[in-house]
C-alpha positions in Angstrom: 190.2 87.2 21.3 190.1 88.5 24.9 186.9 86.5 25.6 188.6 83.3 24.5 191.6 83.9 26.6 189.5 84.6 29.7 187.5 81.5 29.1 190.6 79.4 28.8 192.0 80.9 32.0 188.8 80.1 33.9 188.7 76.5 32.5 192.4 76.0 33.5 191.6 77.3 37.0 188.7 74.9 37.5 190.8 72.0 36.3 193.8 72.8 38.5 191.8 73.9 41.6 188.5 72.0 41.5 188.3 71.7 45.3 188.4 75.4 45.8 185.3 75.8 43.7 183.4 72.7 44.8 184.2 72.6 48.5 181.4 71.4 50.7 180.9 72.4 54.4 179.6 69.6 56.6 178.3 70.0 60.1 179.5 66.9 62.0 176.6 65.0 63.4 174.2 67.2 61.5 171.5 68.6 63.9 172.9 66.5 66.8 176.3 68.1 66.5 179.4 66.9 68.3 178.2 65.7 71.6 178.4 61.9 71.7 174.7 61.4 70.9 175.2 60.9 67.2 176.2 57.8 65.3 179.3 59.3 63.7 180.2 56.1 61.8 176.7 56.2 60.2 177.0 60.0 59.6 180.1 59.5 57.3 178.7 56.4 55.6 176.8 58.2 52.9 179.3 61.1 52.3 182.3 61.5 50.0 184.9 64.0 51.2 187.3 65.9 49.0 190.3 68.1 49.6 189.0 71.6 50.4 185.9 70.4 52.2 185.3 71.8 55.7 184.1 70.0 58.8 182.2 72.1 61.3 182.1 70.8 64.9 179.3 72.4 67.0 179.3 71.6 70.7 179.2 73.1 74.2 182.8 74.3 74.6 183.0 73.5 78.3 181.8 69.9 77.7 183.7 68.7 74.7 186.7 69.4 72.4 188.0 68.2 69.1 191.3 66.4 68.9 192.9 65.4 65.6 194.6 62.0 66.5 197.9 61.2 64.8 196.9 57.7 63.5 194.4 54.9 63.5 195.7 53.1 66.6 195.4 56.3 68.7 191.9 56.8 67.3 190.9 53.3 68.0 192.2 53.5 71.6 191.0 57.1 72.2 194.6 58.3 72.7 194.5 62.1 72.5 198.3 62.8 72.8 200.3 63.3 70.7 197.9 64.9 68.2 197.8 67.2 65.2 195.7 69.8 67.0 193.2 70.4 69.7 190.1 72.7 69.3 187.8 73.9 72.0 185.9 76.9 70.8 182.5 75.1 70.5 182.3 76.0 66.8 185.4 74.7 65.0 185.7 74.7 61.2 188.5 72.4 60.1 189.4 72.4 56.4 190.5 69.0 55.0 193.6 70.2 53.2 195.1 66.9 52.0 193.9 63.6 50.8 194.1 60.8 53.3 192.4 59.7 56.5 191.7 62.1 59.4 190.9 60.9 62.9 188.8 63.2 65.2 187.9 62.5 68.8 186.7 64.2 71.9 189.3 63.6 74.6 186.6 63.8 77.3 184.1 61.3 75.8 185.9 59.1 73.3 186.2 56.1 75.6 182.7 55.7 76.9 180.5 57.6 74.4 182.6 56.6 71.4 182.6 60.3 70.4 184.9 60.0 67.5 184.8 60.1 63.7 187.1 59.0 61.0 187.0 60.7 57.6 188.7 59.6 54.4 189.4 62.4 52.0 189.8 61.9 48.3 
């Protein structure tokens, strides 16, 4: 009886919290990282993001940053303020905690290098 109860608890956990079990970590730009050299629109094209997934931004901390823009207009126009957060460690791991669209940009290079990426989370 205890085995059946344990199995039911595990099944219930996986049904209620699937993203905790199946979360994926993505390095933004893959080997190119977050530096303006990658095609970030192309990078997201073949990916499906879910709540709980993690984006890792790797870059030279003195040359770049990661800003979470507040909306699509600010993203499109490379407006960094107001924002939902600014990261500048050079190795930032950002968990996608809610479904919706996230807008990331580099406040130093968004305008002329188009260093930005938009991620839709299911």
